[in-house]
Structure formats: structure tokens, C-alpha cells
N, C-alpha and C positions, 0 to 999 in steps of 0.2 A: 504494500499499500504506499509505503513512505517513497520507494522509487517511482511509482506512478505519479504522485504528487510533485516529486522533483523534475520529473519529465514534463509534467504539464506547466510548471512554473516556468522552465526553460523555453518551451515552446510560446508561451505568451510573451516572455521577454524578447524573443527572436522576433515574434510578429510585429511588436511594437517598434523595433529598430527598423525592420523592413517598411513599416508605415512612414517613419521619419525619412528614410531613404527616397522613397517615392514622392514624398512632400518635398524634399530638397530638389529632386530632379525637375519637379514642376516650377519651382522658382527659378531653377538655372534656365530652363527652356524659356520661361517668360523673360528673364533679364536678357537673353541674347536677342529675343524678338523685339523688346523695347529699345534697347541699345541700338538695333539696327534702324528701327523707324526713327528714333531721334536723330540719327545720322542723315537719313534720306529727306526728313521734313526740317532738319536743322532747329530741333526743338531742345533748348538748353534744360528747360523744366523737366522734361521727360528724362533726359540724360541724368540729370541731378537725382530723380528718383532711383534710376538704375544704381548709381553709386551708393546712394543711402541703403538700398535694399540688399546689397552685398553682405552687410553685417549679419542679416538673418541666415543667409547661405553658410557663412562662416561658423555661425553659432551651432547650426544644424550638424555641420560636419564634426565639429568639436564634441557635441553630444554623442553623436553616433559612435565615434572613436571611443570615448570614455566607457559607454555601455557595452561596446564589443569587447574591450579590455576587461571589463568587469565579468562578463559571462565566461571569457577564457579562463579567468583565475579562479571563479567560483564554481563553475560546472565541468571544466575540463572536457570539452566536447571532443568527439572522435568522429572520423569518417565523413560523411556528408554535411553533418552539423558543423564540423570544424571549417570545411571548405566554404559553407555559407558564411560564416563569420569572417573569414579571410577575404572572401569575394566582395561582401558588404563594405569592409573597410577601404578596399582597393577602388571600388565604385565610387564611394563617398569622396574620395581623394581626387578622382577624375572630375567628378562633377564641381567640385571646389574650384579646381582649376579653370573650368570653363566659365564659372561665375566670374572669376578674376578677369578673363579675357573680355567678357561683357562690360564690366566695370572700366576696363582699360579703354574700349571703344568709346565709351561714354565720355571718358576723361578728354580724349583727344578732340571731341567736338568743341571744346571751348576755344581751340586754335582754329579749326575749320570754319567755324561761323564768320570769323573774321575775313575770310578770303572768299574768291569766287569758286563755284564748283568747278571741278576738273572733269570735263566731258561728261560721260553718263556712268562715271565710276561708282557714284552712290547706288545706282539702280542695280549695277552688277554685283556690288557687294550684298545688296538685299537679296537677289537671287541665290547668291553663294551661301548666305546665312540661313535662308529658308531650307536649303538642301540639309544643313546641320541640324536646324531645328526638328525638321522631320526625322532625321537619324535618331536624335535624342528621344523623341517620342516613341519611336519604334523600338528602340533598344530598352527602354523602361517596360514597354509592354512585353517584350521577349523576356525581361527579368520577372515580371509578375506570373506569366504564364509558363515560365521554364521552357521556352521554345528555343532550342539550340538552332534550328534552321533560320528562323527569322534573325537571331543575333548574327550568324554566319553571313547573312544576306546584307546585314547593315555595314559588316567590315567591308564588303566589296563596293559599296556605294561611296565610299570615301574617295575613290578614285575621280569620280566626276567633280568633287569639290576641288581636289588637286588641279584638275584641268582648267577649271574657271580661274583658279589662282594663277596658273602659268599665264593665261591669256591676259588677265588684268595687270599682271607684273610687268609684261611685256609693253603694254598699252601705256602705263604710267611712266616708264622709263623714257618712252618716245615722247610723251608731253614734257617731261623735264629737259631733255635734249633740245626740244624745239622752242622752248620758252622758259628762261630761267625764273621767271616770276610764278612759275608753277612748281618749282623744286619743293618748296616747304610743304604746300598742301598735298602734293604727290607723295612725299616721304611719310606724312601721317597716314594717307591712305594706304600705302603699301604696309605699314605696321598693322593697321586695322585689318587688312586682308590676311596678314599673317595670323593674327589672332583668330580669325574665323577658320583659317586651315588648321590651326593647332587645336581648336575646339573639336573639329572633325576628327583628328588623330586621337584625341582623348575619348571621344565617343566610340571609336573602334576599340580602343582600350578597354571600355566597359563591355562591349560585345564580346571580347576574348575572355574577360573575367566570367560572363555568363556560360561560355563553352566550357571553362574550366569547372565552374560550379556544377553543370550537368554531367559531364563527361569524365571530370576527374584530371583533366589534362589540357593543357593550352592547344589551340589550332595548330596542327603540324605544318600547313602550308604558311608561307610568308604572305602578308597582307599586300595587296597590290599597291604599289606607291608611284604616284605620277607627278610628284613635285620636282619640277626641273629648274626652280628659280636659283639655286645655289650655283648653277653652271650656266645660266643663261647669259649670252652675249649679244647686245644690240649694237649694231653698227649705225652710226649717223648717216641720214641720207643726204648726200651733198647737193640734191636739188631742192632741198626743203629749207624755206626760209627760217631764220632764228626766232621769228616772233609768230611762227605759224600756229594754227589751232590744233593740228594733229588730228588722227583718225578717232573715231568714236571706240570706245572701248566697251560697248556693251555686247 
């Protein structure tokens, strides 16, 4: 009877922690969406709410970590229960980092609103962010339903995020070469694009933890990676005037 009581208490504790993780995931997805819309609409008030809201995300991550450590110490779980706790801690860490990226996007808007928009880069960033937001929603659904196929599918979708990042990176570099006045806003937009790309990477990290939780092992195949920005070389077009407007990056 005592063992049954202990097991029931453990299950209740674990269920509460999972509930906090899902709540945290919802806050992170919302933060990324709001930060992106603030960028597109140049809404400083919305951006300020994103920055302030990051405290709630950090607090949840801290609470989840503390409760997981407590469960490990008091219950000494084995097998799948142990995998669950380890996975939850790693997933919450990934979510916390995505929240940080959303906050950073919102912070950079303070500089960007003082300058003219650069082509259609904000709309491209919105499209890129929407892909990542959908990945976050689907990976959380995969966690709730313990759906390894859906988690693995999310991993593959990150390649499209990388492709948009490559295209935007190239376009922004071209804008900077054509008009030095666009260097500062373009640099901030490059950092924002990298924030969103990294958010996608952390989402695939969550998917890998779900695979580990269900199967007991991380995926054997390497995640498709299409980020080419580290080796990208853009040659200046001698026929383009230094003050030209450049091509659209949408």
C-alpha cells in the first residue's frame, strides 16, 4: 500500500511539472509571435511587453528545474521515469533560450524604429518566424501525445527555416554593399534572423529529446542542416550604384 501511495505521489508531481512545461511552451511561442509582430508593425509598446514577459518564462524554467531535481533526489526514479525527468529539464532549457531570442528581437526594435525599413526584410522575418512558431506548437503537441513520428517530422522542417535565413542573409549583405546608410539596420536584422534560426535549432533539440524520451535513444541520423551563412561570399556588382536600393529580399 505504501509503495502504491509513493508511486501515485510521484505521478502527480510529474504531471504538475509537465503542466508547467506546456505552460512555458505556450508563453515562449507567444513571445516569439509578439516580438515578430512588433518588428513588422514597429510597435515599441508590444516589444516592451515581450521583454517584460520574459521574466515569467525564466521563473517557470527555474521552478521546473528545482522540482525535477527534488524528484530525482526524493524518488530516485528509474528507466522511463528517469528519462522523462531528464527530457523535461532539457526541453525547458531549450524553451528558455527561445524566450531569450524573442526578448532580443524585441530589444533591437528600439534601434530599428529610428531608421527606414530595409526592403521587405521584416516580412521575410515574419514568414521565417511563423515556421518556427508552428514547429514549437507541433513539437509540444508531440510531447503531450508522445508522438515520435511527429517529433521526427519537426526536425526535418528546420531545413526550410535555414533556407530562408540563407536568402535573407544574402539580401541584407547586398543592401549594405549598395548603400552604407543601410549597414546599421541591416546588421540588426541579421542578428534578428540569426535569433529566429537559432530558435528553430532549439526546437529541433526539443524534438530530439522527445525521441529520446519515447525510444530511449537520440535519433541516429543527423538533422538536415542548411545554414550556409558562415561560408557565404557576396561579390559586389560593379554595375550597381553605391546608393542603389537593391533587390527585394522577400
